[in-house]
One Martini backbone bead per residue (centre of mass of N, CA, C, O) as a GRO file, in nm:
protein
  225
    1UNK     BB    1   0.851 -11.242  -1.130
    2UNK     BB    2   1.037 -11.233  -0.828
    3UNK     BB    3   0.991 -11.448  -0.537
    4UNK     BB    4   1.054 -11.441  -0.190
    5UNK     BB    5   0.999 -11.711   0.040
    6UNK     BB    6   0.981 -11.671   0.403
    7UNK     BB    7   0.884 -11.990   0.534
    8UNK     BB    8   0.842 -12.252   0.777
    9UNK     BB    9   0.579 -12.340   0.652
   10UNK     BB   10   0.567 -12.580   0.423
   11UNK     BB   11   0.275 -12.590   0.331
   12UNK     BB   12   0.232 -12.287   0.285
   13UNK     BB   13   0.470 -12.237   0.096
   14UNK     BB   14   0.377 -12.433  -0.126
   15UNK     BB   15   0.103 -12.296  -0.180
   16UNK     BB   16   0.212 -12.021  -0.259
   17UNK     BB   17   0.397 -12.109  -0.492
   18UNK     BB   18   0.177 -12.238  -0.664
   19UNK     BB   19  -0.009 -11.990  -0.691
   20UNK     BB   20   0.202 -11.795  -0.815
   21UNK     BB   21   0.265 -11.962  -1.065
   22UNK     BB   22  -0.027 -11.928  -1.182
   23UNK     BB   23   0.038 -11.599  -1.200
   24UNK     BB   24   0.362 -11.584  -1.308
   25UNK     BB   25   0.546 -11.642  -1.084
   26UNK     BB   26   0.874 -11.657  -0.939
   27UNK     BB   27   0.989 -11.889  -0.696
   28UNK     BB   28   1.154 -11.882  -0.370
   29UNK     BB   29   1.213 -12.115  -0.104
   30UNK     BB   30   1.247 -12.059   0.249
   31UNK     BB   31   1.284 -12.171   0.619
   32UNK     BB   32   1.495 -11.941   0.709
   33UNK     BB   33   1.654 -11.650   0.806
   34UNK     BB   34   1.944 -11.689   0.705
   35UNK     BB   35   1.886 -11.772   0.412
   36UNK     BB   36   1.695 -11.539   0.345
   37UNK     BB   37   1.895 -11.309   0.383
   38UNK     BB   38   2.108 -11.393   0.181
   39UNK     BB   39   1.921 -11.390  -0.071
   40UNK     BB   40   1.817 -11.095  -0.044
   41UNK     BB   41   2.110 -10.972  -0.082
   42UNK     BB   42   2.236 -11.166  -0.340
   43UNK     BB   43   1.951 -11.168  -0.480
   44UNK     BB   44   1.710 -11.110  -0.722
   45UNK     BB   45   1.409 -10.929  -0.631
   46UNK     BB   46   1.082 -10.789  -0.634
   47UNK     BB   47   0.978 -10.962  -0.379
   48UNK     BB   48   0.895 -11.020  -0.023
   49UNK     BB   49   0.804 -11.296   0.180
   50UNK     BB   50   0.758 -11.258   0.547
   51UNK     BB   51   0.812 -11.416   0.825
   52UNK     BB   52   0.852 -11.376   1.176
   53UNK     BB   53   0.860 -11.687   1.265
   54UNK     BB   54   1.190 -11.795   1.273
   55UNK     BB   55   1.451 -11.970   1.220
   56UNK     BB   56   1.755 -11.843   1.352
   57UNK     BB   57   1.606 -11.570   1.245
   58UNK     BB   58   1.401 -11.329   1.254
   59UNK     BB   59   1.204 -11.124   1.071
   60UNK     BB   60   1.291 -10.870   1.213
   61UNK     BB   61   1.598 -10.914   1.159
   62UNK     BB   62   1.587 -10.925   0.858
   63UNK     BB   63   1.480 -10.642   0.816
   64UNK     BB   64   1.701 -10.485   0.960
   65UNK     BB   65   1.941 -10.592   0.781
   66UNK     BB   66   1.840 -10.511   0.506
   67UNK     BB   67   1.822 -10.201   0.555
   68UNK     BB   68   2.119 -10.172   0.650
   69UNK     BB   69   2.209 -10.282   0.347
   70UNK     BB   70   2.028 -10.132   0.131
   71UNK     BB   71   1.768 -10.313   0.095
   72UNK     BB   72   1.458 -10.226  -0.101
   73UNK     BB   73   1.288 -10.455  -0.117
   74UNK     BB   74   0.984 -10.544  -0.108
   75UNK     BB   75   0.786 -10.612   0.196
   76UNK     BB   76   0.577 -10.887   0.297
   77UNK     BB   77   0.415 -10.957   0.584
   78UNK     BB   78   0.371 -11.275   0.747
   79UNK     BB   79   0.136 -11.329   1.028
   80UNK     BB   80  -0.001 -11.458   1.328
   81UNK     BB   81   0.030 -11.179   1.417
   82UNK     BB   82  -0.243 -10.925   1.502
   83UNK     BB   83  -0.117 -10.698   1.637
   84UNK     BB   84  -0.056 -10.361   1.628
   85UNK     BB   85   0.241 -10.375   1.734
   86UNK     BB   86   0.353 -10.577   1.535
   87UNK     BB   87   0.295 -10.413   1.284
   88UNK     BB   88   0.449 -10.159   1.368
   89UNK     BB   89   0.726 -10.290   1.394
   90UNK     BB   90   0.754 -10.385   1.102
   91UNK     BB   91   0.720 -10.103   0.969
   92UNK     BB   92   0.955  -9.965   1.124
   93UNK     BB   93   1.176 -10.175   0.996
   94UNK     BB   94   1.061 -10.181   0.663
   95UNK     BB   95   0.795 -10.261   0.590
   96UNK     BB   96   0.533 -10.237   0.333
   97UNK     BB   97   0.358 -10.482   0.451
   98UNK     BB   98   0.062 -10.650   0.614
   99UNK     BB   99  -0.033 -10.999   0.689
  100UNK     BB  100  -0.265 -11.196   0.836
  101UNK     BB  101  -0.318 -11.492   0.979
  102UNK     BB  102  -0.537 -11.574   0.795
  103UNK     BB  103  -0.557 -11.542   0.434
  104UNK     BB  104  -0.627 -11.407   0.136
  105UNK     BB  105  -0.519 -11.485  -0.174
  106UNK     BB  106  -0.631 -11.247  -0.332
  107UNK     BB  107  -0.502 -11.033  -0.148
  108UNK     BB  108  -0.210 -11.115  -0.180
  109UNK     BB  109  -0.185 -11.061  -0.485
  110UNK     BB  110  -0.273 -10.765  -0.473
  111UNK     BB  111  -0.043 -10.670  -0.286
  112UNK     BB  112   0.190 -10.753  -0.466
  113UNK     BB  113   0.120 -10.576  -0.711
  114UNK     BB  114   0.134 -10.311  -0.556
  115UNK     BB  115   0.433 -10.335  -0.477
  116UNK     BB  116   0.547 -10.356  -0.763
  117UNK     BB  117   0.451 -10.077  -0.855
  118UNK     BB  118   0.599  -9.916  -0.615
  119UNK     BB  119   0.900 -10.071  -0.610
  120UNK     BB  120   0.953  -9.997  -0.946
  121UNK     BB  121   0.987  -9.692  -1.080
  122UNK     BB  122   1.219  -9.743  -1.306
  123UNK     BB  123   1.019  -9.906  -1.440
  124UNK     BB  124   0.831  -9.966  -1.692
  125UNK     BB  125   0.499 -10.015  -1.731
  126UNK     BB  126   0.581 -10.067  -2.037
  127UNK     BB  127   0.699 -10.306  -2.246
  128UNK     BB  128   0.924 -10.268  -2.539
  129UNK     BB  129   0.944 -10.376  -2.904
  130UNK     BB  130   0.843 -10.169  -3.082
  131UNK     BB  131   0.515 -10.307  -3.144
  132UNK     BB  132   0.582 -10.450  -2.877
  133UNK     BB  133   0.365 -10.505  -2.587
  134UNK     BB  134   0.405 -10.514  -2.218
  135UNK     BB  135   0.181 -10.552  -1.931
  136UNK     BB  136   0.233 -10.657  -1.614
  137UNK     BB  137  -0.009 -10.542  -1.447
  138UNK     BB  138  -0.241 -10.632  -1.677
  139UNK     BB  139  -0.161 -10.877  -1.859
  140UNK     BB  140  -0.062 -10.756  -2.145
  141UNK     BB  141  -0.052 -10.824  -2.509
  142UNK     BB  142   0.090 -10.645  -2.796
  143UNK     BB  143   0.066 -10.619  -3.167
  144UNK     BB  144  -0.017 -10.394  -3.381
  145UNK     BB  145  -0.292 -10.375  -3.192
  146UNK     BB  146  -0.284 -10.680  -3.111
  147UNK     BB  147  -0.396 -10.929  -2.928
  148UNK     BB  148  -0.209 -11.151  -2.702
  149UNK     BB  149  -0.212 -11.481  -2.596
  150UNK     BB  150  -0.076 -11.589  -2.282
  151UNK     BB  151   0.079 -11.770  -2.084
  152UNK     BB  152   0.232 -11.754  -1.789
  153UNK     BB  153   0.512 -11.852  -1.898
  154UNK     BB  154   0.528 -11.678  -2.151
  155UNK     BB  155   0.508 -11.408  -2.006
  156UNK     BB  156   0.762 -11.437  -1.826
  157UNK     BB  157   0.964 -11.476  -2.056
  158UNK     BB  158   0.909 -11.212  -2.208
  159UNK     BB  159   0.969 -11.022  -1.974
  160UNK     BB  160   1.263 -11.102  -1.934
  161UNK     BB  161   1.360 -11.024  -2.220
  162UNK     BB  162   1.256 -10.722  -2.211
  163UNK     BB  163   1.455 -10.655  -1.962
  164UNK     BB  164   1.699 -10.763  -2.190
  165UNK     BB  165   1.783 -10.596  -2.430
  166UNK     BB  166   2.032 -10.713  -2.650
  167UNK     BB  167   2.080 -10.964  -2.483
  168UNK     BB  168   2.247 -11.252  -2.394
  169UNK     BB  169   2.058 -11.538  -2.296
  170UNK     BB  170   2.072 -11.805  -2.117
  171UNK     BB  171   1.932 -12.094  -2.023
  172UNK     BB  172   2.007 -12.074  -1.726
  173UNK     BB  173   1.883 -11.793  -1.675
  174UNK     BB  174   1.599 -11.868  -1.758
  175UNK     BB  175   1.548 -12.093  -1.555
  176UNK     BB  176   1.604 -11.915  -1.298
  177UNK     BB  177   1.364 -11.689  -1.375
  178UNK     BB  178   1.108 -11.883  -1.495
  179UNK     BB  179   1.179 -12.115  -1.316
  180UNK     BB  180   1.175 -12.312  -1.052
  181UNK     BB  181   1.340 -12.504  -0.814
  182UNK     BB  182   1.170 -12.780  -0.899
  183UNK     BB  183   1.309 -12.796  -1.163
  184UNK     BB  184   1.421 -13.123  -1.342
  185UNK     BB  185   1.432 -13.101  -1.635
  186UNK     BB  186   1.468 -13.025  -1.951
  187UNK     BB  187   1.635 -12.760  -2.105
  188UNK     BB  188   1.454 -12.769  -2.374
  189UNK     BB  189   1.213 -12.605  -2.268
  190UNK     BB  190   1.312 -12.336  -2.371
  191UNK     BB  191   1.282 -12.391  -2.675
  192UNK     BB  192   0.982 -12.446  -2.667
  193UNK     BB  193   0.896 -12.156  -2.558
  194UNK     BB  194   1.024 -11.996  -2.780
  195UNK     BB  195   0.844 -12.119  -2.998
  196UNK     BB  196   0.577 -12.023  -2.888
  197UNK     BB  197   0.638 -11.721  -2.904
  198UNK     BB  198   0.698 -11.696  -3.205
  199UNK     BB  199   0.408 -11.791  -3.295
  200UNK     BB  200   0.279 -11.522  -3.159
  201UNK     BB  201   0.490 -11.256  -3.206
  202UNK     BB  202   0.608 -11.320  -3.512
  203UNK     BB  203   0.485 -11.488  -3.746
  204UNK     BB  204   0.212 -11.315  -3.793
  205UNK     BB  205   0.425 -11.046  -3.850
  206UNK     BB  206   0.708 -11.098  -3.984
  207UNK     BB  207   0.913 -11.158  -3.746
  208UNK     BB  208   1.252 -11.143  -3.540
  209UNK     BB  209   1.288 -11.083  -3.223
  210UNK     BB  210   1.398 -11.374  -3.163
  211UNK     BB  211   1.728 -11.482  -3.115
  212UNK     BB  212   1.957 -11.726  -3.197
  213UNK     BB  213   2.258 -11.801  -3.014
  214UNK     BB  214   2.491 -11.999  -3.082
  215UNK     BB  215   2.594 -12.142  -2.773
  216UNK     BB  216   2.437 -11.904  -2.574
  217UNK     BB  217   2.123 -11.826  -2.676
  218UNK     BB  218   1.925 -11.526  -2.638
  219UNK     BB  219   1.777 -11.251  -2.838
  220UNK     BB  220   1.617 -10.938  -2.789
  221UNK     BB  221   1.504 -10.699  -2.995
  222UNK     BB  222   1.440 -10.367  -2.936
  223UNK     BB  223   1.301 -10.314  -3.231
  224UNK     BB  224   1.131 -10.575  -3.326
  225UNK     BB  225   1.226 -10.725  -3.609
   0.00000   0.00000   0.00000
């Protein structure tokens, strides 16, 4: 799941991004309203964390322009302002939830997951390919009735592939959606994690769900063969 964090406090933004990565989220962090608005309009995200007091343009203005552009990505506002009128203004402009600083990280993650469940009704609650099933909300993976334990990165990779069944996905696309902006390592890390997944979801079951398309990327078969 991709999260856009628009927060000018660099320390807080880095801490949020690190914590969300541990939970399996893929984050992109920006520190001003202008860049944040552009990315929110032109790039796909599942949810946006938005500070109100931003350089460039305020979080209020970001919200206003997002909704005017018919961008309905769920927005969770993070603000040092805790007055009821500030919260009301943000909600009136189109925010989906509001959290005052300082906040509990446990509550932040719970609110994010709630927004994700409410904000994407068109997506199936459980993703499946044949007898392989992945439940993003409950963080469960099963095949042929057997529970499969995945790391946070493996889970995010499998979820991304399951959301694009029968499509050829390039390494670049996988890196962009499964690893965060700070990754500057070898692109072969994708092959490594594809191998990890195959050993967990395919090999024990005699399946070949994930296909390598030479020179192009990877394809997950919707039938789970």
